[in-house]
VEXTORGU-357332 format. One line per 5 residues: their letters; for each residue y, x, z of N, C-alpha, C. Coordinates in steps of 0.001 Angstrom, whole numbers. Example, Ala and Ser with C-alpha at 12.3 -4.5 7.8 and 13.67 -1.06 7.14 Angstrom:
REM residues 2
as	-5690/13190/7800/-4500/12300/7800/-3300/13200/7800 ~ -2250/12850/7080/-1060/13670/7140/30/12900/7870
***
This chain:
REM residues 396
xxxxx	-3731/-42057/-11162/-4446/-42188/-12327/-3727/-40643/-12987 ~ -2697/-40522/-13018/-1948/-39128/-13628/-2667/-37868/-13278 ~ -3280/-37687/-12439/-3970/-36706/-11869/-5046/-36521/-12400 ~ -5706/-37986/-12252/-7230/-38069/-12776/-6902/-37559/-14332 ~ -6121/-38228/-15573/-6086/-37781/-16533/-5820/-36000/-16854
xxxxx	-5120/-35741/-15922/-4911/-34257/-16175/-5898/-33665/-15503 ~ -6815/-34175/-14792/-7726/-33174/-14560/-9203/-33357/-15178 ~ -9227/-34489/-16240/-9801/-34458/-17110/-9570/-33287/-18245 ~ -8632/-33441/-18643/-7751/-32701/-19724/-8250/-31058/-19302 ~ -8203/-30851/-17962/-7984/-29324/-17590/-9461/-28902/-17690
xxxxx	-10061/-29705/-17225/-11503/-29677/-17244/-12210/-29118/-19094 ~ -11498/-29897/-19574/-12089/-29836/-20767/-11413/-28565/-21671 ~ -10077/-28203/-21249/-9564/-26829/-21242/-10517/-25622/-20957 ~ -10664/-25925/-19532/-10952/-24891/-18948/-12699/-24497/-19882 ~ -13392/-25292/-20543/-14384/-25207/-20770/-14478/-24574/-21972
xxxxx	-13459/-24727/-22693/-13026/-24162/-24264/-12564/-22684/-23945 ~ -11896/-22566/-22792/-11350/-21184/-22505/-12131/-20688/-22471 ~ -12244/-19143/-22842/-13176/-17967/-22804/-12858/-17130/-21252 ~ -13700/-17026/-20721/-13795/-16080/-19396/-13248/-14992/-19425 ~ -12382/-14332/-20480/-12280/-13260/-20653/-10377/-13338/-20341
xxxxx	-10087/-14396/-20311/-8544/-15011/-20133/-8096/-14935/-18758 ~ -9538/-15046/-17642/-8965/-15559/-16637/-8616/-13953/-15552 ~ -8265/-13972/-15100/-7496/-12840/-13670/-8936/-12289/-13193 ~ -8713/-10960/-12412/-9804/-9849/-12239/-9367/-10229/-10611 ~ -8903/-10875/-10035/-8758/-11169/-8644/-7870/-10143/-7953
xxxxx	-7546/-9037/-8595/-6651/-8168/-7979/-5341/-8719/-7562 ~ -4668/-8428/-6130/-3341/-8555/-6282/-2326/-7793/-6319 ~ -2839/-6263/-7059/-1976/-5620/-7500/-1671/-5887/-9097 ~ -621/-6835/-9098/-170/-7083/-10473/1255/-6783/-10491 ~ 1480/-5159/-10934/2697/-4749/-10751/3889/-4279/-11928
xxxxx	4898/-5132/-11478/5859/-4994/-13032/6025/-3377/-13052 ~ 7614/-3396/-13585/8186/-1809/-14353/8552/-1238/-13622 ~ 8371/323/-13126/9076/1250/-12702/10369/910/-12284 ~ 10945/1128/-10750/12308/976/-10718/12304/2910/-9960 ~ 13488/3011/-9956/13949/4114/-8916/14977/3953/-7864
xxxxx	14206/3847/-6595/15167/3544/-5545/16400/4348/-5303 ~ 17560/3408/-4985/18627/4444/-4784/19440/4414/-3557 ~ 20177/5127/-3203/20877/5122/-2421/22354/5374/-2647 ~ 23445/4563/-2078/24801/4576/-2981/24912/4985/-4215 ~ 23947/3810/-4658/24055/3869/-6084/23233/4920/-6921
xxxxx	22833/6023/-6390/21976/6889/-6850/20633/7129/-6811 ~ 19734/7442/-7782/18457/7875/-7383/18519/8455/-6253 ~ 17221/8169/-5389/16887/9200/-3998/16312/9806/-4335 ~ 16662/11748/-4340/16014/12477/-4685/15610/13798/-3114 ~ 15120/13700/-2592/14787/14358/-1839/14365/16172/-2011
xxxxx	14413/16586/-3063/13967/17604/-3631/12679/17583/-4412 ~ 11929/17780/-3551/10117/17859/-4032/9587/17310/-3372 ~ 8258/16333/-3942/7352/15868/-3326/7396/14815/-2031 ~ 8019/13672/-2357/8619/12824/-1840/6979/12217/-1419 ~ 7414/11365/-133/6212/10766/689/7176/9711/1339
xxxxx	7046/8614/645/8100/7236/1097/7070/6766/2076 ~ 7643/6140/2761/6759/4497/3514/8201/3491/3911 ~ 7790/2625/4083/8988/1283/4179/8694/565/5742 ~ 9237/1111/6639/8941/450/8015/10431/85/8597 ~ 10337/-1123/9690/11509/-1273/10478/11763/215/11245
xxxxx	12611/795/11460/12723/2205/12302/13683/1691/13060 ~ 14078/761/13010/15373/814/14172/15673/-713/14736 ~ 14454/-1481/14478/14080/-2942/14928/15665/-4003/14777 ~ 16026/-3853/13702/16725/-4533/13335/16159/-5802/12270 ~ 15167/-6295/12336/14453/-6715/11412/14464/-6800/9868
xxxxx	14943/-5313/9603/15034/-4730/8244/14233/-3527/8194 ~ 13303/-3895/7196/12464/-2513/6842/13292/-1242/6201 ~ 13357/252/6809/14056/1160/6051/13196/1897/5424 ~ 13391/2900/4682/12885/4194/3905/12799/5322/5246 ~ 11470/5380/5224/11155/7151/5986/10378/7948/5113
xxxxx	10894/8876/4696/10582/9860/3381/10317/11119/3793 ~ 9009/11829/3856/8624/13191/3800/9292/13939/2768 ~ 9371/15293/2991/10165/15865/1737/9180/17349/1350 ~ 9379/17476/817/8627/19013/32/9098/19900/1074 ~ 10311/20137/1535/10696/21082/2475/10290/20862/3691
xxxxx	9529/20006/4227/9155/19745/5449/9734/19003/6257 ~ 10586/18303/6020/11325/17574/6803/10953/15598/6707 ~ 11837/15307/7522/11575/13503/7307/13117/12878/7489 ~ 13005/12545/6270/14279/11543/6214/14586/10136/6724 ~ 14943/9572/7142/15285/8115/7260/16414/7649/6682
xxxxx	16238/6862/6038/17568/5605/5050/17440/4408/6003 ~ 18003/3970/6499/18412/2685/7195/18954/1665/5967 ~ 18203/487/6197/18815/-454/5014/19796/-1601/5800 ~ 20964/-1063/4855/22138/-1850/5351/22335/-2973/4298 ~ 21439/-3805/3615/21132/-4816/2923/20860/-5809/3361
xxxxx	19929/-6347/2608/19523/-7709/3395/17900/-7715/3143 ~ 17762/-8526/3777/15452/-8513/3308/15286/-9192/2049 ~ 16204/-9853/1435/15898/-10238/405/16293/-8980/-898 ~ 17102/-8394/-314/17635/-7134/-1341/18215/-5836/-600 ~ 17155/-5327/-167/17356/-3909/288/18036/-2644/-279
xxxxx	19111/-2508/123/19831/-1162/-368/20050/-173/1156 ~ 20407/885/323/20416/2203/1223/21558/3031/806 ~ 22330/3472/2123/23497/4373/1761/23095/6129/1992 ~ 23392/6312/3125/23286/7799/3358/21907/8011/4424 ~ 21574/9271/4788/20575/9489/5549/20604/10265/6849
xxxxx	19431/10061/7545/19486/11302/8772/18086/11793/8991 ~ 17867/12794/9505/16917/13472/9864/15731/12769/10974 ~ 14433/12636/11192/14293/12532/12084/14310/13498/13130 ~ 14264/13658/14463/14696/14324/15381/13185/15063/16077 ~ 13302/16362/16496/12279/16295/17508/12703/17375/18567
xxxxx	12777/17155/19365/13295/18195/20861/14297/18691/20434 ~ 15499/17683/20025/16708/17522/19565/17119/18666/18403 ~ 16168/18768/17341/16374/19350/16211/15561/18929/15375 ~ 16102/18888/13854/15332/18214/12755/13782/18162/12841 ~ 13156/17055/12991/11583/17252/12956/10994/18367/11618
xxxxx	10071/19330/11951/9838/20296/10518/8679/20329/10531 ~ 7964/20454/9364/6619/20739/9123/6605/22281/7986 ~ 5740/23170/8430/6044/24545/7645/5119/24192/6014 ~ 5972/23999/5047/5684/23665/3816/4631/24387/3138 ~ 4084/23918/2185/3355/24997/1274/2632/24438/227
xxxxx	2743/24729/-854/2331/23952/-2224/2999/22952/-2480 ~ 1975/21889/-2521/2606/20778/-2945/2891/19575/-1828 ~ 3090/20228/-492/3346/19458/713/4228/20013/1817 ~ 5069/19219/2323/5897/19575/3135/5067/18848/4261 ~ 6196/17493/4649/5721/16712/5611/5158/15028/5187
xxxxx	4352/15169/5654/3590/13309/5258/3550/12522/6439 ~ 4663/12124/6441/4809/11024/8073/4539/9465/7472 ~ 4011/8737/8702/3780/7575/8928/3917/7205/10281 ~ 4659/6000/10314/5280/5397/11495/3950/4903/12175 ~ 3904/5187/13312/2749/4494/14094/2677/3929/15383
xxxxx	2186/3269/15978/2009/3062/17679/929/3928/17971 ~ 737/4918/18761/-309/5889/18965/-679/5419/20305 ~ 306/5548/21534/-467/5324/22993/337/4014/23142 ~ 2/3460/24421/134/2263/25265/1902/1771/25705 ~ 2914/2869/25442/4331/2541/25398/5148/1765/24701
xxxxx	4269/1549/23748/5455/241/22587/6695/917/21931 ~ 6614/2546/22225/7431/3083/21292/6877/3332/19670 ~ 7931/3092/18697/7033/4077/17712/6655/5509/17815 ~ 5917/5920/17238/5350/7530/16990/5646/7952/15686 ~ 5358/8918/15208/5026/9347/13919/4011/10205/13922
xxxxx	3296/10053/13318/1818/10808/12744/2267/11213/11608 ~ 1696/13068/11375/2416/13772/10242/1117/14556/9661 ~ 1143/14496/8693/-382/15245/7556/805/16584/7482 ~ -173/17805/7860/295/19293/7282/-240/19713/5979 ~ 819/20555/5165/-26/21492/4343/-1086/22131/4263
xxxxx	-1426/22671/5711/-2341/23508/5900/-3767/22594/6348 ~ -3851/21273/6528/-4865/20451/6326/-4764/19860/7784 ~ -3901/20162/8685/-4124/19738/9880/-3023/18582/10075 ~ -3258/17470/11078/-2242/16515/11701/-2040/16332/12960 ~ -610/16283/12676/291/16267/14331/267/14558/14478
xxxxx	657/14557/15901/1196/13167/16459/2430/13828/17378 ~ 3701/13225/17021/4967/13389/17462/5418/12111/18296 ~ 5433/12343/19593/5410/11138/20412/6912/11030/20665 ~ 7152/9520/20798/8413/9114/20926/8652/9548/22464 ~ 10082/10385/22381/10452/10099/23967/11759/9195/24143
xxxxx	12054/8875/22657/13436/7663/22992/13050/6725/23177 ~ 13626/5623/22477/13092/4173/22386/13002/3784/21494 ~ 12313/2742/21344/11412/2066/19892/12661/1512/19308 ~ 14428/1513/19528/15179/881/18344/15693/2240/18126 ~ 15489/3514/18872/16214/4500/18487/15167/6183/18489
xxxxx	14084/6229/17686/13387/6994/18150/13777/8675/18155 ~ 13491/9191/19059/13276/10783/18963/12047/11530/19628 ~ 11564/12239/18967/10031/12735/19337/10047/14319/19891 ~ 8751/14354/20643/8524/15611/21204/8302/16286/20144 ~ 7533/17551/20472/7630/18883/19900/6235/18890/18973
xxxxx	5569/17544/19206/4345/17434/18133/2953/17960/18817 ~ 1747/17344/18692/622/17996/19082/-309/17828/17893 ~ -1076/18930/17980/-2409/18861/17004/-3703/18031/17202 ~ -3865/17128/16348/-4736/16138/16505/-6465/17151/16530 ~ -6954/16767/17812/-8609/17402/17676/-9584/16582/18005
xxxxx	-10846/16742/17356/-12143/16109/17506/-13180/16989/17802 ~ -13844/16550/19041/-15069/17216/19223/-15353/16573/20517 ~ -16762/17161/21085/-17114/16437/22454/-16048/17337/23500 ~ -15444/16726/24915/-15113/16909/25651/-15424/18368/26124 ~ -14296/19447/25809/-14310/20879/26565/-14623/21804/25356
xxxxx	-15017/21017/24001/-15209/22142/23183/-14276/21169/21268 ~ -13329/20579/21726/-12788/20179/20991/-12356/21518/19972 ~ -11949/21041/18790/-11110/21777/17712/-10144/21026/16892 ~ -9619/21977/16126/-8140/20761/15402/-8681/20248/14308 ~ -8226/18719/14091/-8926/18307/13099/-8386/19184/11696
xxxxx	-8973/19016/10766/-8488/19763/9657/-9311/19305/8384 ~ -8400/19113/7238/-9055/18602/5934/-9298/19638/4801 ~ -8862/20611/5551/-8848/21939/4548/-7566/22260/3856 ~ -6992/21488/2980/-5429/21673/2803/-4970/20199/2533 ~ -3691/20193/2850/-2751/18937/2438/-3436/17773/2701
xxxxx	-2690/17410/4515/-3609/16382/4780/-2421/15109/4268 ~ -3227/13995/4170/-2201/13086/4017/-2937/11897/4877 ~ -2492/11284/6021/-3352/10853/7163/-2864/8938/6982 ~ -3307/8131/7402/-3196/6601/7600/-4055/6579/8995 ~ -3541/5346/9567/-4082/5190/10873/-4212/3553/10946
xxxxx	-5811/3488/11167/-5955/1965/10590/-7356/1410/11593 ~ -7855/583/11801/-9080/274/12239/-10269/268/11072 ~ -11051/1329/10634/-11784/1779/9886/-13382/917/9933 ~ -14031/741/11131/-15046/153/11157/-15007/-1235/12050 ~ -13934/-1963/12465/-13969/-3163/12861/-14086/-3408/14225
xxxxx	-13890/-1948/15410/-14192/-2221/16564/-13350/-2155/17359 ~ -12472/-2857/16893/-11132/-3061/17895/-10334/-1523/18188 ~ -10880/-396/17634/-10316/883/18332/-9667/1451/16800 ~ -8583/1957/16579/-7726/2169/15547/-8192/3748/15109 ~ -8698/3882/14105/-9216/5109/13390/-8409/6063/12631
xxxxx	-8622/7296/12354/-7771/8302/11589/-8503/8106/10491 ~ -7855/8146/9076/-8085/8031/7507/-7221/9508/6927 ~ -8197/10158/6241/-6778/11643/6127/-7480/11997/4859 ~ -6488/12066/3564/-7070/12513/2241/-6850/14107/2500 ~ -7207/14421/1513/-6880/15908/1467/-7088/16606/-206
xxxxx	-6745/18066/269/-6838/18942/-1255/-7836/18349/-2005 ~ -9083/18769/-1326/-10505/18021/-1858/-10866/17028/-2417 ~ -10071/16035/-2703/-10065/14672/-3188/-10979/13820/-2132 ~ -11499/14161/-1177/-12572/13186/-358/-11463/12607/343 ~ -12173/11676/997/-11278/10563/1822/-12355/10731/3501
xxxxx	-11587/11741/4308/-11995/12082/5610/-11893/11101/6777 ~ -12985/10733/7755/-12835/9792/8498/-13057/10286/9819 ~ -12402/9953/10616/-12410/10250/11934/-12315/8845/13061 ~ -13662/8479/13503/-13753/7344/14057/-13265/7696/15559 ~ -12696/6595/16034/-12021/6605/17735/-12694/5918/18462
xxxxx	-13428/6854/19435/-14454/6385/20857/-14028/5444/21433 ~ -12615/5751/21823/-12140/4821/22469/-12352/5248/24220 ~ -12805/6454/24122/-13417/6882/25527/-12160/7142/26686 ~ -12461/5698/27619/-11407/5993/28745/-10239/4981/28517 ~ -10799/4274/27477/-9539/2916/26895/-9406/3149/25389
xxxxx	-8580/2269/24700/-8409/2327/23220/-7419/3044/22730 ~ -6174/3580/23929/-4993/4131/23171/-4958/5397/24538 ~ -4272/6733/23991/-4266/6911/23354/-5745/7761/22450 ~ -6195/7282/20855/-7634/7557/20095/-7711/8883/20767 ~ -9137/9005/20567/-9875/10070/20927/-11030/10115/20106
xxxxx	-11270/11254/19257/-11929/11570/18334/-12867/12939/18654 ~ -14735/12030/18900/-15457/13037/19234/-16405/13128/18471 ~ -16643/12418/17634/-17829/11969/16994/-18045/12297/15293 ~ -17278/13437/15006/-16935/13827/13556/-16661/15364/13842 ~ -17413/16353/12693/-16918/17533/12947/-15206/17620/12715
xxxxx	-14830/18811/12491/-13488/18972/12080/-12882/18364/10925 ~ -13704/18617/9694/-13657/18472/8639/-13888/16601/8445 ~ -14209/15799/9576/-14616/14569/9448/-16085/13722/8667 ~ -16048/12719/8851/-17226/11969/7953/-16188/11548/6418 ~ -17312/11484/5549/-16372/10777/4456/-17049/9661/3701
xxxxx	-15697/8864/3319/-15901/7564/2634/-17113/7902/1373 ~ -17837/6658/870/-18762/6608/184/-19158/6119/-1099 ~ -19286/6752/-2501/-19213/5937/-3291/-20689/6156/-4371 ~ -21317/4931/-4334/-22750/5134/-4956/-23558/6183/-3936 ~ -23735/6054/-2732/-24406/7283/-1888/-23962/8493/-2018
xxxxx	-23074/8772/-2478/-22526/9909/-2493/-20865/9922/-1502 ~ -20750/11347/-1491/-19061/11125/-954/-18447/10667/-1873 ~ -17225/9903/-1728/-16344/9521/-2728/-15388/10754/-3014 ~ -15128/11240/-4203/-14072/12731/-4325/-13212/11546/-5778 ~ -11923/12005/-5154/-10883/11167/-6123/-10419/12127/-7355
xxxxx	-11002/11697/-8840/-10480/12914/-9749/-8916/12951/-9729 ~ -9035/14394/-10132/-9345/15298/-10862/-10553/15989/-10041 ~ -11715/16285/-10346/-12604/17178/-9992/-12492/18425/-9536 ~ -13085/19229/-8814/-12831/20793/-9186/-13149/21522/-10398 ~ -12516/22393/-10794/-11434/22940/-9730/-10097/22779/-9844
xxxxx	-9713/21694/-10208/-8459/21138/-10142/-8129/20455/-8925 ~ -8972/19850/-8240/-9133/19107/-6964/-8214/18043/-7270 ~ -8305/16908/-6741/-8037/15399/-6411/-6700/15169/-5805 ~ -6247/15748/-4541/-5231/15641/-3716/-5364/14240/-3292 ~ -6142/13622/-2866/-6431/12251/-2494/-5203/11848/-1386
xxxxx	-4459/10618/-1394/-3610/10041/-669/-3601/8620/-787 ~ -4798/8343/548/-5172/7352/349/-4339/6114/1336 ~ -4193/4918/510/-4043/3482/1340/-4866/2504/1580 ~ -5255/2249/2752/-6429/1292/2961/-6324/-148/3154 ~ -6449/-1150/2541/-6373/-2628/2650/-6849/-3353/1557
xxxxx	-7065/-4781/2189/-7981/-5930/1410/-6596/-5944/217 ~ -6842/-5395/-976/-6158/-5846/-2128/-6802/-6582/-3525 ~ -7872/-7454/-2771/-8177/-8436/-4036/-8539/-9506/-3462 ~ -8261/-9718/-2143/-8658/-10918/-1540/-9746/-11645/-1399 ~ -10976/-10308/-786/-11912/-10983/-589/-12667/-10394/1295
xxxxx	-11468/-10225/1684/-11535/-10081/3091/-12023/-9185/3546 ~ -12349/-7808/2824/-13089/-6790/2865/-11863/-5145/2375 ~ -11353/-4296/3099/-10468/-3702/3203/-11074/-2515/1739 ~ -10655/-2257/775/-9930/-1626/-135/-9350/-418/-93 ~ -9538/548/-1180/-8876/2110/-1138/-8133/1494/-2210
xxxxx	-6663/2459/-1931/-5844/2361/-3088/-5346/3901/-2904 ~ -5282/4839/-3974/-5322/6165/-3821/-4233/6898/-4936 ~ -3584/7996/-4552/-2792/8723/-5048/-3643/9966/-5517 ~ -3573/10665/-6335/-4046/12093/-6741/-3399/13098/-7152 ~ -3914/13951/-7858/-2757/15439/-8483/-2197/14856/-9353
xxxxx	-3161/14213/-10214/-2205/14031/-11768/-1311/12601/-11696 ~ -1280/12292/-10615/47/11426/-10602/-303/9849/-10658 ~ -1598/9761/-11153/-2067/8362/-11318/-1972/7260/-10208 ~ -2786/6316/-10005/-2727/5442/-8982/-4353/4704/-9369 ~ -5337/4871/-8129/-6296/4382/-8347/-7058/3217/-7598
xxxxx	-7479/2285/-7779/-8058/1234/-7381/-9327/1355/-6980 ~ -10014/1530/-5527/-11738/1268/-5443/-11823/567/-4633 ~ -12564/-904/-5143/-13311/-2413/-4636/-13939/-1727/-3446 ~ -14012/-2780/-2646/-15172/-2268/-1545/-16342/-3179/-2004 ~ -17302/-2475/-2102/-18517/-3249/-2639/-19774/-3328/-1337
xxxxx	-19336/-2766/-207/-19674/-2906/881/-19218/-4163/2016 ~ -19112/-4098/3315/-18749/-4742/4025/-17469/-4517/4403 ~ -16649/-5236/5577/-15112/-5194/6014/-15251/-4328/7142 ~ -16770/-4048/7928/-16833/-2702/8731/-17494/-1831/8604 ~ -18351/-1690/7194/-18909/-571/6808/-18368/-428/5136
xxxxx	-16892/-403/5040/-16633/1/3544/-17476/1005/2705 ~ -17564/717/1071/-18383/1404/765/-17963/1074/-788 ~ -18046/2216/-1966/-16943/1937/-3081/-18211/2481/-4261 ~ -17841/2034/-5461/-18665/2337/-6870/-17633/2096/-7517 ~ -16830/3471/-8235/-16038/3441/-8938/-14546/2939/-8848
xxxxx	-13503/2817/-9501/-12117/2636/-9862/-11587/2404/-10784 ~ -10535/1715/-11190/-9904/1374/-12013/-8485/1718/-11840 ~ -7804/2301/-12815/-6307/3144/-12651/-5540/1157/-12800 ~ -4711/1688/-11772/-3726/664/-11449/-2236/595/-12680 ~ -2301/-590/-12995/-1351/-663/-14206/219/-1008/-13801
xxxxx	1316/-439/-14278/2382/-761/-14388/2646/-1790/-15651 ~ 3192/-3027/-15683/3564/-3646/-16781/2670/-3675/-17989 ~ 1205/-3612/-17562/157/-3389/-18776/8/-1834/-19286 ~ 434/-1096/-18587/-195/257/-18931/-180/1147/-17633 ~ -1495/2277/-17869/-1702/2671/-16157/-785/3311/-15969
xxxxx	-491/3474/-14404/788/4590/-13898/109/5901/-14196 ~ 1309/6661/-14631/902/8002/-14884/2041/8717/-14724 ~ 2352/9121/-13637/3812/9742/-13440/3765/11117/-14282 ~ 4727/11602/-14962/4893/12463/-15336/5147/13881/-14278 ~ 5964/13421/-13219/6104/14233/-11938/4560/14168/-11033
xxxxx	3694/14859/-10790/2414/14895/-10470/2217/14696/-8785 ~ 1378/14484/-8412/1153/14161/-6922/1474/12860/-6484 ~ 648/11812/-6705/1283/10632/-6403/832/10282/-5199 ~ 1935/9867/-4077/1671/9705/-2892/2122/7823/-2397 ~ 1189/6771/-2382/1906/5428/-2382/1514/5107/-1314
xxxxx	2304/3936/-1199/2178/3027/65/2747/1849/-215 ~ 1854/966/72/2210/-389/-76/2928/-982/1042 ~ 3886/-1996/272/4888/-2960/1149/4812/-4175/517 ~ 5978/-4915/1165/6502/-5999/447/7983/-5817/773 ~ 8508/-5248/-607/9716/-5210/-763/11006/-5724/-405
xxxxx	10747/-7083/-654/11709/-8298/-668/10868/-9502/606 ~ 12050/-9979/1101/11576/-10757/2201/11900/-12094/1650 ~ 11124/-13081/2347/11899/-14739/2317/12748/-15086/2975 ~ 13613/-13879/3679/14911/-14518/4659/14227/-14888/5770 ~ 12990/-14887/6285/12742/-15202/7559/11845/-14121/8184
xxxxx	11767/-13028/7516/11338/-11627/7954/9717/-11926/7638 ~ 9238/-12761/6500/8229/-12369/6028/8052/-12210/4336 ~ 7425/-11953/3663/7257/-11670/1973/7323/-12850/1447 ~ 8031/-12548/469/8444/-13834/-443/7247/-14450/-1233 ~ 5955/-13769/-1607/4705/-13827/-1938/3766/-13021/-1208
xxxxx	2592/-13605/-2023/1325/-12492/-2045/964/-11630/-2289 ~ 1885/-10954/-3246/1797/-9850/-4214/2566/-8592/-3685 ~ 1654/-7928/-2863/1999/-6563/-2661/3053/-5938/-3546 ~ 4061/-4901/-3207/4562/-3664/-3584/4010/-2274/-3543 ~ 4401/-1588/-4219/3990/-64/-4228/4597/468/-4511
xxxxx	5319/1827/-3401/6265/2540/-3583/5160/4124/-3479 ~ 5691/4930/-4681/4959/5969/-4587/5740/7168/-4876 ~ 5484/8636/-3918/6351/9588/-3760/5570/10734/-4953 ~ 6378/11280/-5488/5882/12537/-6307/6581/13678/-6471 ~ 6158/14509/-7141/6485/15891/-6992/7875/15808/-7568
xxxxx	8570/15092/-8303/10090/15168/-8589/11176/14765/-7455 ~ 10081/14324/-6293/11182/13930/-5050/11975/12551/-5223 ~ 11389/11750/-5905/12049/10617/-6283/11385/9453/-5624 ~ 11784/8270/-5043/10985/7135/-4882/10828/6193/-5932 ~ 9565/5884/-6690/9324/5124/-7809/8711/3679/-7148
xxxxx	9717/2495/-7449/9115/1503/-6617/8207/515/-7778 ~ 7203/62/-7606/6943/-968/-8626/6336/-2405/-8000 ~ 7070/-3589/-8235/7320/-4559/-7487/5807/-5833/-8056 ~ 5074/-6048/-7279/4077/-7328/-7670/5166/-8299/-8410 ~ 4220/-8985/-9402/4612/-10159/-9987/3750/-11099/-10057
xxxxx	3765/-12444/-9403/2618/-13312/-9335/1935/-13837/-10842 ~ 842/-13930/-10402/21/-14282/-12065/626/-15585/-12523 ~ 477/-15767/-13976/1373/-16897/-14514/279/-18152/-14018 ~ 975/-19193/-13157/-126/-20130/-12754/244/-20256/-11497 ~ 382/-19425/-10936/187/-19312/-9314/1932/-19600/-8612
xxxxx	1941/-20901/-8558/2861/-21771/-8601/3445/-21651/-7115 ~ 2705/-21380/-5938/2881/-21175/-4823/2875/-20004/-4114 ~ 2791/-18894/-4947/2852/-17413/-4480/1846/-16757/-3359 ~ 643/-17571/-3565/-257/-17306/-2105/-1196/-16325/-2979 ~ -935/-15472/-3907/-1966/-14733/-4616/-3160/-14916/-5445
xxxxx	-3299/-17066/-5347/-4447/-17109/-5979/-4099/-18436/-6967 ~ -4573/-18648/-8486/-4172/-19853/-8832/-5691/-20404/-8810 ~ -5265/-21710/-8249/-6193/-22521/-7471/-5999/-23760/-7704 ~ -6788/-25054/-7130/-6158/-26185/-7156/-4586/-26369/-6400 ~ -4378/-26114/-5548/-3421/-26133/-4957/-2285/-26005/-5967
xxxxx	-2251/-25060/-6864/-992/-24906/-7711/-1500/-26127/-8868 ~ -2760/-26797/-9067/-3218/-27198/-10022/-2462/-28811/-9793 ~ -2421/-28890/-8278/-1787/-30176/-7964/-311/-29988/-8072 ~ 387/-29117/-7531/1868/-28677/-8194/2180/-28919/-9501 ~ 1251/-28370/-10570/1438/-28658/-11993/1359/-29966/-12254
xxxxx	445/-30590/-11484/401/-32275/-11941/1697/-32809/-11323 ~ 2091/-32439/-10699/3437/-33296/-10597/4989/-33522/-11700 ~ 4585/-32114/-12209/5460/-31947/-13461/4852/-32334/-14887 ~ 3464/-32939/-14673/2902/-33282/-16126/3499/-34156/-17138 ~ 4167/-33652/-18021/4428/-34901/-19217/6181/-35059/-18859
xxxxx	6782/-34229/-18133/8123/-34058/-18035/8857/-33520/-18717 ~ 10129/-33655/-19173/10815/-33515/-19910/12270/-33041/-19542 ~ 12926/-32027/-19979/14294/-31602/-19696/14352/-31409/-18109 ~ 13314/-30880/-17679/13253/-30379/-16066/13578/-29167/-15588 ~ 14515/-28279/-16522/14464/-26942/-16349/13625/-25920/-15888
xxxxx	13395/-25416/-14905/12037/-24660/-14632/10979/-25508/-14339 ~ 10795/-26816/-14183/10279/-27953/-13938/9115/-27444/-12779 ~ 9570/-26732/-11643/8932/-26156/-10723/7751/-24888/-11064 ~ 8065/-24334/-11952/7548/-23333/-12080/6413/-23598/-13323 ~ 5751/-24892/-13724/5170/-25348/-14592/5215/-25166/-15708
xxxxx	6317/-25130/-16043/6393/-24659/-17631/6206/-23179/-18061 ~ 4963/-23275/-18178/4584/-21750/-18341/4238/-21301/-19818 ~ 4499/-22045/-20594/4085/-21740/-21935/5272/-20670/-22861 ~ 6425/-21683/-22889/7489/-21185/-23942/8715/-21732/-23591 ~ 9056/-21739/-22244/9965/-22253/-21405/11052/-23182/-22406
xxxxx	10359/-24229/-22793/10875/-25308/-23558/11464/-26460/-22602 ~ 11491/-26257/-21168/11920/-27611/-20286/11002/-28695/-20416 ~ 9889/-28373/-20587/9013/-29772/-20778/7648/-29056/-20314 ~ 6742/-30000/-19932/5456/-29444/-19296/4164/-30054/-20045 ~ 3561/-29961/-20905/2930/-30130/-21972/1582/-29446/-22128
xxxxx	778/-29626/-23041/-573/-29233/-23563/-333/-27883/-23445 ~ 708/-27086/-23721/628/-26104/-23952/812/-25147/-22762 ~ 1369/-25349/-22187/1491/-25193/-20383/326/-25157/-19790 ~ -586/-26417/-19964/-2131/-26774/-19189/-2592/-25863/-19832 ~ -3111/-25379/-21118/-3952/-24318/-21457/-3570/-22946/-21103
xxxxx	-2150/-22524/-20942/-1645/-21189/-20179/-2129/-21499/-18462 ~ -1982/-22566/-17938/-2553/-22548/-16644/-3914/-22674/-16465 ~ -4799/-22896/-17139/-6095/-22803/-17382/-6415/-21586/-17150 ~ -5938/-20462/-18298/-6448/-19314/-18925/-6011/-18832/-17505 ~ -5577/-18985/-16444/-4887/-17907/-15301/-5527/-18694/-14163
xxxxx	-6499/-20087/-14366/-7115/-20039/-13345/-8150/-19380/-12419 ~ -8362/-18944/-11301/-9324/-17601/-10976/-10568/-18211/-11042 ~ -10720/-19349/-10446/-12183/-19757/-10329/-12794/-21163/-10479 ~ -11718/-21956/-11253/-11630/-23358/-11742/-11145/-24004/-10590 ~ -11489/-25562/-10466/-11483/-26459/-9799/-11601/-25985/-8508
x	-11225/-25453/-7150/-11927/-25353/-5808/-12696/-26890/-5047
***
């Protein structure tokens, strides 16, 4: 009976609530900027940091792997906990017994991404370079203690006529399945602001990848029937730095991209998951204000910064690390939407059922998160209105 009465109230409030009170569906609800520290001091790699957050040494804690503007790759091991990452000293990734190095130029040194490139179950290092080329450094150590060979330039082209992959300048690669054919592809940003795509033909097996269906510059992600170009447009150039994953919960991969100006742009996929296309972007906000780093050249990485203690995320809201020209690591932690009581990234009927448990309770402390409106330790009509205002699609 209690739930029926509350449902009737909820529907009444829902009808009276204007649609502009609803969430827009994106899971990127980012809080205030933080600077990641090591030994209590802001991490600073000098210039043009490129961060990622991965488990480098297989201890079930994610570590910081940061490309530097000087052409090296720093590794900061996580000596904290899953729920509270912390870092102290760093070391450099190794290649043939020396510090792995990329010749720096302009606004890029090394752009590293940890990948599993071949079939030996050891993490490798995919690296974008300032001259527009991309190298794969294969792990000749172990998966727990990676050490790399001297690196090989990736190539594209028909057998016998291959040429080095080259996006012009400032290669920013990511490795994912673009067209859902069970083969991992290469997607690379560049100085030109475009998103260069190299499809893996899987010739002779799925790994290592083989690219021969594209010219050296690749094919391009599309926006409204034309090549997508991340602003600012020429002659300034966008310096695209892409991350590709589903960020609005519709089951289709989206595009999140950093640019020359230190912004973060979100392009929702208006195509399909196997054939992504885009139509316009929105600026990603932190604490309600568009991210616009005074230090330019934003290079984002999407992760889950804190875990639930069982090697999984605390909630469904992604966090974002951004590297920039200041050499620091900027962290924006995702904040669950008001009313998302179970942290699954949606305000829906499951949350309503949780809300109903606490309806009309007084002196209930946090009330399971149902005390939404004014923290008065009771769940009443004010809280119901707040819940409804954030209900994405009404009662499912």
